[in-house]
Every structure is written in C-alpha cells, then in structure tokens.
PLY file of the C-alpha trace (Angstrom):
ply
format ascii 1.0
element vertex 361
property float x
property float y
property float z
element edge 360
property int vertex1
property int vertex2
end_header
77.47 127.84 96.61
77.44 131.64 96.84
80.85 133.20 97.42
81.15 134.98 100.77
81.58 138.46 99.29
78.51 138.05 97.08
76.59 136.64 100.05
77.58 139.68 102.09
76.23 142.00 99.39
72.98 140.06 98.98
72.47 140.02 102.74
72.66 143.82 102.87
70.29 144.17 99.93
67.75 141.71 101.34
67.68 143.24 104.82
66.71 146.73 103.68
63.02 145.94 103.25
62.30 143.95 106.45
64.23 146.56 108.45
61.99 149.29 107.04
58.95 147.27 108.13
60.51 147.22 111.59
60.81 151.01 111.58
57.12 151.36 110.65
56.27 149.10 113.59
58.37 151.28 115.91
56.29 154.30 114.93
52.94 152.50 115.24
51.57 153.20 118.71
47.81 153.40 119.10
48.25 154.00 122.82
49.67 157.44 122.01
47.11 158.61 119.45
46.11 162.12 120.51
43.01 163.84 119.11
42.08 167.27 120.38
44.42 166.88 123.33
42.89 163.58 124.45
44.57 160.16 124.31
42.49 157.38 122.74
43.69 154.81 125.27
44.86 155.39 128.82
48.42 154.43 129.68
48.56 150.85 130.95
44.90 150.22 130.07
45.72 147.28 127.79
48.65 145.34 129.25
48.55 142.46 126.74
48.82 144.91 123.85
51.53 146.86 125.67
53.70 143.79 126.29
53.20 142.53 122.73
54.05 145.93 121.28
57.09 146.28 123.54
58.56 142.97 122.37
57.99 143.70 118.68
58.60 147.46 118.48
60.99 148.11 121.34
63.09 144.94 121.23
62.94 143.20 117.82
62.44 146.26 115.62
64.92 148.44 117.52
67.70 146.51 115.80
66.75 148.20 112.51
68.41 151.60 112.93
71.71 150.27 114.37
71.85 147.70 111.58
71.30 150.42 108.96
74.19 152.37 110.48
76.32 149.21 110.51
75.63 148.58 106.80
76.21 152.26 105.96
79.62 152.23 107.67
80.59 149.04 105.90
79.49 150.29 102.46
81.19 153.67 102.98
84.64 152.07 103.27
84.39 148.76 101.41
86.85 148.38 98.50
88.14 151.89 99.16
91.69 153.17 99.49
90.51 156.09 101.60
91.95 159.46 100.63
90.84 163.09 100.39
89.71 162.65 96.77
87.68 159.57 97.71
86.20 161.44 100.68
85.25 164.37 98.44
83.55 162.09 95.90
81.62 160.27 98.60
80.34 163.51 100.11
79.33 164.77 96.66
77.34 161.59 96.13
75.67 161.92 99.51
74.41 165.37 98.59
72.19 163.53 96.10
71.47 160.37 98.12
70.94 161.97 101.54
70.89 165.79 101.71
68.48 166.56 98.85
65.90 163.92 99.93
66.31 165.12 103.53
65.44 168.70 102.59
62.64 167.73 100.21
60.84 165.35 102.57
60.98 167.75 105.51
59.51 170.41 103.21
56.74 167.99 102.20
55.91 167.21 105.83
55.75 170.84 106.96
53.44 171.52 104.00
51.19 168.61 104.99
51.15 169.81 108.59
50.03 173.23 107.37
47.24 171.69 105.27
46.12 169.47 108.16
46.06 172.40 110.59
44.09 174.45 108.07
41.55 171.95 106.74
41.55 169.00 109.19
42.09 170.74 112.52
39.66 168.37 114.30
41.99 165.45 113.49
45.13 167.11 114.86
46.40 166.78 118.43
46.02 170.50 119.10
49.33 170.60 120.98
51.64 171.65 118.13
52.43 175.23 117.24
50.58 176.48 114.16
52.74 176.67 111.04
51.43 180.18 110.30
52.91 181.31 113.63
56.41 179.99 112.91
59.34 182.32 113.52
62.66 182.23 111.66
64.15 179.99 114.37
61.15 177.64 114.05
61.74 177.32 110.31
65.42 176.58 110.88
64.52 174.08 113.59
62.20 171.99 111.44
65.18 171.05 109.27
67.46 170.15 112.17
66.00 170.20 115.67
62.54 171.59 116.41
63.12 171.36 120.15
62.96 167.61 120.71
66.20 166.68 118.87
64.13 165.82 115.77
63.46 167.52 112.43
59.78 167.96 111.59
59.79 164.68 109.63
61.10 163.01 112.74
62.20 159.69 111.21
64.81 161.69 109.29
66.87 162.12 112.45
68.57 158.95 111.23
69.56 160.57 107.92
70.65 163.75 109.73
72.93 161.82 112.07
74.20 159.67 109.21
75.18 162.83 107.29
77.07 164.04 110.36
79.01 160.80 110.74
79.69 160.77 106.98
81.12 164.27 107.35
83.45 162.99 110.09
84.29 159.78 108.23
88.05 160.61 107.95
88.22 160.55 111.76
86.23 157.31 111.81
88.68 155.83 109.30
91.74 156.82 111.33
90.03 155.64 114.52
89.17 152.13 113.32
92.36 151.73 111.27
94.83 152.56 114.01
92.96 151.77 117.22
91.30 148.72 115.64
89.23 146.66 118.09
90.15 148.91 121.00
88.68 151.95 119.26
85.41 150.25 118.36
85.18 148.81 121.87
85.52 152.30 123.36
82.62 153.53 121.19
80.63 150.41 122.09
81.01 151.06 125.81
80.01 154.72 125.39
76.87 153.73 123.48
76.05 150.83 125.82
76.13 153.07 128.90
73.97 155.67 127.19
76.71 158.29 127.07
76.06 160.79 124.30
77.17 164.14 122.99
74.71 166.95 123.88
75.00 168.37 120.36
72.10 167.41 118.09
73.26 165.16 115.25
76.18 163.61 117.12
74.56 160.41 118.36
76.46 157.56 119.95
74.23 155.15 117.97
75.46 156.55 114.67
79.14 156.74 115.54
79.36 153.32 117.18
77.43 151.20 114.68
78.81 153.09 111.67
82.32 152.47 113.03
81.45 148.85 113.78
80.56 148.31 110.11
83.53 150.39 108.99
85.90 148.15 110.98
84.98 145.14 108.84
85.50 147.10 105.60
88.73 148.84 106.61
90.33 145.62 107.89
88.83 143.56 105.04
86.94 141.10 107.23
83.79 139.46 105.87
81.12 140.06 108.52
78.96 137.18 107.26
81.84 134.75 107.76
82.48 136.14 111.23
78.83 136.12 112.35
77.57 132.81 110.92
79.31 130.50 113.45
77.61 132.51 116.22
74.11 131.93 114.82
72.75 129.23 117.16
74.26 130.32 120.50
73.39 133.96 119.83
69.80 133.01 118.92
69.32 131.35 122.30
71.07 134.21 124.05
68.91 136.77 122.25
65.67 135.03 123.28
66.88 135.05 126.89
67.87 138.72 126.72
64.53 139.82 125.23
62.69 137.87 127.92
64.69 139.46 130.73
64.45 142.96 129.19
60.67 142.63 128.86
60.28 141.56 132.49
62.47 144.44 133.68
60.58 146.93 131.51
57.20 145.69 132.73
58.36 146.12 136.31
59.69 149.59 135.49
63.30 148.84 136.35
65.21 151.87 135.06
68.41 149.96 134.31
66.58 147.63 131.90
68.18 149.58 129.02
71.50 147.84 129.80
69.95 144.47 128.97
68.07 146.03 126.06
71.27 147.46 124.55
73.02 144.13 124.85
70.09 142.59 122.98
70.52 145.05 120.11
74.11 143.95 119.44
73.32 140.23 119.86
70.18 140.61 117.72
72.05 142.46 114.98
74.58 139.65 114.66
71.83 137.00 114.82
69.70 138.59 112.10
72.65 138.93 109.75
73.68 135.30 110.35
70.19 133.85 109.75
69.59 136.04 106.69
72.89 134.99 105.12
72.06 131.34 105.78
68.62 131.71 104.17
70.12 133.32 101.07
72.93 130.78 100.88
70.50 127.85 100.99
68.08 129.46 98.52
65.24 129.76 101.04
64.99 133.54 100.64
65.84 135.77 97.70
66.38 139.48 97.19
63.50 141.31 95.50
64.52 144.39 93.52
61.13 146.10 93.94
60.98 145.62 97.70
64.59 146.66 98.20
64.17 149.62 95.84
61.01 150.86 97.54
62.52 150.75 101.05
63.74 154.35 101.16
60.46 155.68 99.80
58.49 153.77 102.46
60.85 155.05 105.14
60.47 158.63 103.92
56.72 158.74 103.33
55.24 156.63 106.11
54.94 159.04 109.06
52.05 161.24 107.87
49.81 158.49 106.42
50.59 156.34 109.47
49.42 159.09 111.81
46.28 159.61 109.69
45.36 155.91 109.51
45.91 155.45 113.24
43.50 158.32 113.88
40.98 156.84 111.44
41.28 153.54 113.31
40.46 155.30 116.58
37.34 156.85 115.04
36.16 153.43 113.83
36.65 151.92 117.31
35.81 154.71 119.70
35.88 152.33 122.68
39.20 150.48 122.40
39.70 146.90 123.54
42.68 144.58 123.72
41.52 143.05 120.44
41.15 146.32 118.52
44.47 147.55 119.86
46.34 144.40 118.80
44.55 144.10 115.44
45.30 147.74 114.66
48.91 147.40 115.71
49.42 144.34 113.48
47.46 145.47 110.43
48.22 149.19 110.10
52.00 148.86 109.45
51.43 146.34 106.64
48.74 148.58 105.17
51.20 151.50 105.21
53.97 149.39 103.64
51.66 147.96 100.95
50.32 151.42 100.14
53.89 152.74 99.98
54.95 150.08 97.49
51.94 150.93 95.29
52.61 154.68 95.39
56.30 154.06 94.69
55.51 151.96 91.59
53.04 154.57 90.28
55.46 157.41 90.99
58.28 155.61 89.18
56.10 155.18 86.11
54.53 158.64 86.14
57.31 160.85 87.53
60.56 158.86 87.25
62.97 161.79 87.52
61.18 163.38 90.47
60.93 160.00 92.21
64.66 159.46 91.80
65.24 162.91 93.28
63.01 162.15 96.29
64.64 158.78 96.91
68.24 159.85 96.33
68.53 157.92 93.08
67.72 154.59 94.70
0 1
1 2
2 3
3 4
4 5
5 6
6 7
7 8
8 9
9 10
10 11
11 12
12 13
13 14
14 15
15 16
16 17
17 18
18 19
19 20
20 21
21 22
22 23
23 24
24 25
25 26
26 27
27 28
28 29
29 30
30 31
31 32
32 33
33 34
34 35
35 36
36 37
37 38
38 39
39 40
40 41
41 42
42 43
43 44
44 45
45 46
46 47
47 48
48 49
49 50
50 51
51 52
52 53
53 54
54 55
55 56
56 57
57 58
58 59
59 60
60 61
61 62
62 63
63 64
64 65
65 66
66 67
67 68
68 69
69 70
70 71
71 72
72 73
73 74
74 75
75 76
76 77
77 78
78 79
79 80
80 81
81 82
82 83
83 84
84 85
85 86
86 87
87 88
88 89
89 90
90 91
91 92
92 93
93 94
94 95
95 96
96 97
97 98
98 99
99 100
100 101
101 102
102 103
103 104
104 105
105 106
106 107
107 108
108 109
109 110
110 111
111 112
112 113
113 114
114 115
115 116
116 117
117 118
118 119
119 120
120 121
121 122
122 123
123 124
124 125
125 126
126 127
127 128
128 129
129 130
130 131
131 132
132 133
133 134
134 135
135 136
136 137
137 138
138 139
139 140
140 141
141 142
142 143
143 144
144 145
145 146
146 147
147 148
148 149
149 150
150 151
151 152
152 153
153 154
154 155
155 156
156 157
157 158
158 159
159 160
160 161
161 162
162 163
163 164
164 165
165 166
166 167
167 168
168 169
169 170
170 171
171 172
172 173
173 174
174 175
175 176
176 177
177 178
178 179
179 180
180 181
181 182
182 183
183 184
184 185
185 186
186 187
187 188
188 189
189 190
190 191
191 192
192 193
193 194
194 195
195 196
196 197
197 198
198 199
199 200
200 201
201 202
202 203
203 204
204 205
205 206
206 207
207 208
208 209
209 210
210 211
211 212
212 213
213 214
214 215
215 216
216 217
217 218
218 219
219 220
220 221
221 222
222 223
223 224
224 225
225 226
226 227
227 228
228 229
229 230
230 231
231 232
232 233
233 234
234 235
235 236
236 237
237 238
238 239
239 240
240 241
241 242
242 243
243 244
244 245
245 246
246 247
247 248
248 249
249 250
250 251
251 252
252 253
253 254
254 255
255 256
256 257
257 258
258 259
259 260
260 261
261 262
262 263
263 264
264 265
265 266
266 267
267 268
268 269
269 270
270 271
271 272
272 273
273 274
274 275
275 276
276 277
277 278
278 279
279 280
280 281
281 282
282 283
283 284
284 285
285 286
286 287
287 288
288 289
289 290
290 291
291 292
292 293
293 294
294 295
295 296
296 297
297 298
298 299
299 300
300 301
301 302
302 303
303 304
304 305
305 306
306 307
307 308
308 309
309 310
310 311
311 312
312 313
313 314
314 315
315 316
316 317
317 318
318 319
319 320
320 321
321 322
322 323
323 324
324 325
325 326
326 327
327 328
328 329
329 330
330 331
331 332
332 333
333 334
334 335
335 336
336 337
337 338
338 339
339 340
340 341
341 342
342 343
343 344
344 345
345 346
346 347
347 348
348 349
349 350
350 351
351 352
352 353
353 354
354 355
355 356
356 357
357 358
358 359
359 360
C-alpha cells in the first residue's frame, strides 16, 4: 500500500503528461486554420466535429491549466516554513525554471515567425504584422502582451501568469493561512463569475487555483485523501455537467460558462481521485521520460502544430466531417510523439542547452 504522501507526489508526477496532451488538444482547431486570409472550413459547417471538439477541447481538456496551477500552488508551499529567505530562494529558482525558458521560447517563436514570413509567406495567414515592421513597443509586447493579452508564443501566458502569482506568493500565503477556507472561497467566487483584473498577467485562474493548491500545503491537508471519497459521486456529477454545458453551448446560451466553470472544479477533483486510485492499485505507473518531456512538448508544440494543421488542409482541400475528425484526433498525438522524439535527441546531443530550455526539468 502506497503511503498517502507518496501517492500525492506520484499523482502530481503522473498527471503532467496527460495534461500536456490536453493542452495540445485545446490548441488543435482545424476549423480556424487560416491560409492567405481564408478559413479552410466555414464556421458551423461540420456540427459533429464541432460538438466532438467542444467536449474534448473545451470541457475535458480545459481542466489542464487550472490543475497545473493547483499543483504549482501546492508544490510552492509544501513542507515549507514560509519566510523571506524561503521566498527569495524560491524566486531565484524560478528564474531558471520559468523566466529563462519563457524568454528563450518566445525568442525562438518570433524567429520562426520571421522565417515563415520570409520564406513561406504562402502558408501564413497574412493577417499578422510583419516582424521586419516591428516597433520598440511591438518587441516589448511579444514578451508580455502583443495586444491580445498573450505573448507571441501564446501558450506561455500560463507561465507569465504563474510568475506573477509566484511573485505575490507572500500575499497568497497570508491570505490562505489566516482567511483559510473563507479566503479561497472568495477567490473561487471571483473566478467562477468571470471577474478578473484588467492588468495583463493577473488572472483569476492563476490566483484562485494556485491558492486552492496552496491551501492544502499551508494547512497540511493531503488532497488525495480529501478527494478520493468524492470520486464516484463527482464522476456522475461531472458527466451531467459536461452534458448540460454542451447543450447550452450548442444553443449559444451565453451563461453556459457558469456550468462550464463548475465542471472545471468538479473535473479537477475527479481526475485527481481516479489517478490516485489507479496508481494505488498498480494499474497506472509514472514514466520518467513522459513526465520529463512534458514541459518541452508544452513549449515547442505551437509552431509545428500550426504547420501540420496547414499541411493537413492542403492534403484535403475539400474538408468533410471525416477529415475534420480524423485530423483533430491524429494531429495532437503526432505532435506529442514528435516532441518526445526531439526531446530525447536534444537531451543526448545538447544536454546543457536542453536543460536551459526546459528549466532544468
């Protein structure tokens, strides 16, 4: 029998890889492929694909980012007597694990955009500003907010917002330590209602779920032990919520996000509970390669994903429900498999540089 603390650790380690697959699925959308200013598929043209993609990418996979924030908050404070010296050491470590990879990968992406605009202009959307025309404010924006609340490597908004909440971690600590459940509940309500700070980087997602995870660490509660008894009722509830959210979304009910947000919290607890059970009973095991490659796949996947989606559209110039669904299901796994291969080769050929790009993971 695995001890609860060890089970908690193994659950976090195991979840990293499947959650990254979920993020790749979120970013896979053939219905939005734009070549030369033209969409490959008209909006609403393939309803079966649209419903299938909504359930997988917009309901199931949307748990990934909040769960990463939850785990980050828990790991930030676990086994820590929080003090200024501890805070300073943690920030110094995050310069290497977050800030340096953040800067490097955004630099890589802007370089690739420049090369694509220069040598593969026919494959670009034609709607983005040319890199050669960038002003000083444009160059600053690509590393923080290029006008749509995203850096140029847009998946790194998560890392940006995580760095912000890490910077404010002393306030998070005081908040969850002294206000306890009341404090986390206040943040939960703010996030649930879609209330957010207008300043880029200060997202309610980051502050709520990071604080949610931090609460368990600060008050020394084992989240696996708390969540496991909820496994069966929450599974049934989650299925019901996803069904209702999908129906509301399909009928364009604006308030469907309230059901959707409830599903994220219920789904997060459910996934943790089932994963812990699988590990405890020996049905699933952590894989060091898959867990270790997760950050690299997260960091690299946007550009090759965009390229392969455009290649798919050139192979099937007249899309159908079948080609849309097949592409949606196959492309993310191709990207993930390719990422694992590149990661292994990079580790063998350029180990120090790979560690730098992945924050030492």
